C-alpha positions in Angstrom: 109.3 -23.2 39.9 107.4 -21.4 42.6 105.6 -19.3 40.1 104.4 -22.3 38.2 103.1 -23.8 41.5 101.2 -20.6 42.3 99.6 -20.5 38.9 98.5 -24.2 39.2 97.1 -23.6 42.7 95.3 -20.4 41.5 93.8 -22.2 38.5 92.7 -25.1 40.7 90.9 -22.7 43.1 89.2 -21.0 40.1 88.0 -24.3 38.8 86.9 -25.4 42.2 84.9 -22.2 42.6 83.3 -22.7 39.2 82.4 -26.3 40.0 80.7 -25.3 43.3 78.9 -22.4 41.7 76.7 -24.5 39.4 77.1 -21.7 36.7 78.4 -22.0 33.2 82.1 -21.2 33.0 81.5 -18.0 31.1 78.9 -16.8 33.6 81.2 -17.7 36.5 84.1 -15.7 35.0 81.8 -12.7 34.1 80.2 -12.5 37.6 83.6 -12.9 39.4 85.2 -10.3 37.1 82.3 -7.9 37.8 82.8 -8.4 41.6 86.5 -7.9 41.4 86.2 -4.8 39.2 83.5 -3.3 41.4 85.4 -3.9 44.6 88.9 -2.9 43.4 88.0 0.0 41.1 84.9 1.4 42.9 85.3 0.1 46.4 81.9 -1.7 46.1 80.1 -2.9 49.1 76.8 -4.7 49.4 75.2 -8.0 50.5 76.0 -11.1 48.5 74.1 -12.7 47.1 71.3 -10.3 46.2 67.8 -11.2 47.1 66.6 -12.3 43.7 66.4 -16.1 43.1 69.2 -18.1 41.4 66.8 -19.2 38.7 63.4 -18.5 37.2 62.1 -15.2 35.8 62.2 -12.0 37.8 62.6 -8.2 37.3 65.3 -6.1 38.9 64.9 -2.3 39.1 67.4 0.3 40.2 68.3 4.0 40.1 70.7 4.9 37.4 73.9 6.7 38.4 76.4 5.9 35.6 77.2 3.5 32.8 79.0 1.1 35.1 75.8 0.4 37.2 75.3 -3.1 35.6 78.6 -4.2 37.0 77.5 -3.1 40.5 74.4 -5.3 40.3 76.2 -8.3 38.7 78.8 -8.1 41.5 76.1 -9.4 43.9 74.3 -11.8 41.6 74.6 -15.6 41.3 73.3 -15.5 37.8 73.5 -13.5 34.6 71.1 -10.6 34.2 69.5 -9.4 30.9 69.7 -5.6 31.0 67.8 -3.1 28.9 70.7 -1.1 27.4 70.5 2.2 25.5 71.3 1.6 21.8 74.2 4.0 21.7 75.9 2.0 24.5 75.0 -1.4 23.1 77.0 -0.8 19.9 79.8 1.3 21.4 82.4 -1.5 20.9 82.3 -5.1 19.5 83.7 -6.5 22.8 80.9 -4.8 24.8 78.3 -6.1 22.4 79.7 -9.6 22.8 79.2 -9.5 26.5 75.8 -7.9 26.3 74.7 -10.6 23.7 75.9 -13.3 26.1 73.7 -11.9 28.8 70.7 -11.7 26.4 70.5 -7.9 26.9 67.9 -5.9 25.1 68.8 -2.8 22.9 66.4 0.0 23.7 65.7 3.6 22.7 65.8 6.3 25.4 62.5 7.9 24.4 60.5 5.5 26.7 58.2 4.4 23.8 60.3 1.4 22.5 57.6 -1.2 22.6 59.7 -3.6 20.5 62.2 -3.6 23.4 59.4 -4.3 25.9 58.2 -7.3 23.8 61.8 -8.6 23.7 62.0 -8.2 27.5 58.7 -10.1 27.8 60.3 -13.0 25.9 63.4 -13.0 28.1 61.1 -13.4 31.1 59.1 -16.1 29.4 62.4 -17.9 29.0 63.1 -17.7 32.7 65.7 -15.0 32.7 66.3 -12.2 35.2 65.7 -8.8 33.5 66.9 -5.5 34.8 65.7 -2.0 34.0 66.8 1.4 35.1 63.3 3.0 35.0 64.6 6.6 35.0 65.9 6.0 31.5 68.6 8.6 31.9 71.0 9.1 34.8 69.5 9.4 38.2 68.2 12.5 39.8 69.7 11.5 43.2 71.8 14.7 43.5 68.6 16.8 43.4 67.2 14.7 46.3 64.6 12.8 44.2 64.7 10.2 41.5 63.7 11.2 38.0 60.2 10.5 36.7 60.2 6.8 35.6 59.3 5.3 32.3 56.2 3.1 32.6 57.5 0.0 30.8 58.6 -1.5 34.1 55.0 -1.4 35.5 53.6 -3.0 32.3 56.1 -5.8 32.5 55.4 -6.4 36.2 51.6 -6.5 35.7 51.7 -8.5 32.4 54.1 -11.2 33.6 53.3 -11.3 37.4 56.9 -12.1 38.1 58.5 -10.9 41.3 60.1 -7.4 41.2 63.3 -6.7 43.3 64.4 -3.1 43.9 68.0 -2.0 44.4 69.5 1.4 45.2 73.0 2.5 44.1 74.8 5.1 46.2 78.2 6.7 45.6 80.2 5.8 42.5 81.3 8.0 39.5 77.9 9.7 38.9 79.0 10.9 35.5 77.4 10.8 32.0 80.8 10.1 30.5 80.8 6.5 29.4 84.5 6.0 29.4 85.1 7.9 32.7 82.5 5.8 34.5 84.3 2.6 33.7 88.0 3.6 33.6 88.5 6.2 36.4 88.6 4.9 40.0 85.7 6.5 41.9 86.2 9.0 44.7 83.0 7.9 46.4 82.8 4.2 47.3 79.8 2.4 45.7 77.3 0.8 48.1 74.3 -1.1 46.7 71.3 -1.8 48.9 69.0 -4.6 47.8 65.4 -5.0 48.8 63.0 -7.9 49.0 60.4 -8.5 46.3 57.9 -5.6 46.1 54.4 -6.5 47.2 52.1 -6.0 44.1 49.2 -8.2 45.3 46.7 -5.4 45.5 47.2 -4.6 41.8 47.3 -8.1 40.3 43.6 -8.7 39.8 42.9 -5.2 38.3 42.5 -4.6 34.5 45.7 -3.2 33.1 45.0 0.4 32.2 47.1 3.6 31.8 46.0 4.8 35.2 47.0 1.4 36.8 50.3 1.4 35.0 51.0 5.0 36.3 50.0 4.0 39.8 52.2 0.9 39.8 55.1 2.8 38.3 55.0 5.2 41.3 54.7 2.4 43.7 57.8 0.6 42.3 59.9 3.8 42.3 59.0 4.5 45.9 60.3 1.1 46.8 63.7 1.9 45.1 63.8 5.4 46.7 63.1 4.0 50.1 66.3 1.9 50.0 68.2 5.1 49.7 
């Protein structure tokens, strides 16, 4: 009898939390599951909520430490995030693809020249979504003391759309290229995510978008991420 009462109370608390959140039920479950997973499995810490707004278009950029990084960002978010996801990870399992499709994620090649993916990201922003990129493309160069050279798609998106860009820095965690290990094995180093305020790009807004400007803005954005570390 007591077990039934506990279940009813737990279900009531979940429904109350969902009602107060203003989120769709699927988003509520996904974000709470991400927080629970990150805290229990990876000892995640970080401010909640993150600095980005609860609605409207914005860009989120972060260093890339392992395949579980999206969960570390969702753990602090009050909304779903559309990630740019490497094609080989997007299609790794039907259940994963279902979640990524729900978040309106974008399948992307790792070569840094996937302009179709950039156009799809532009449409996500036009539709008012939060879009996240890991500009390094591959896993982060943090162990060497400096982030890897960033792909320039993030600067193009920021200049083209003029939406706010929010940096984040992920420390600790699995730091492995093994997809399964990053999600399944508990981490030895607790994950801490530091979130920054929107990056000031006002000095670049009125300049013509050229390759040199894109390169300059890319460097500026990555410096903002690295500074959080």
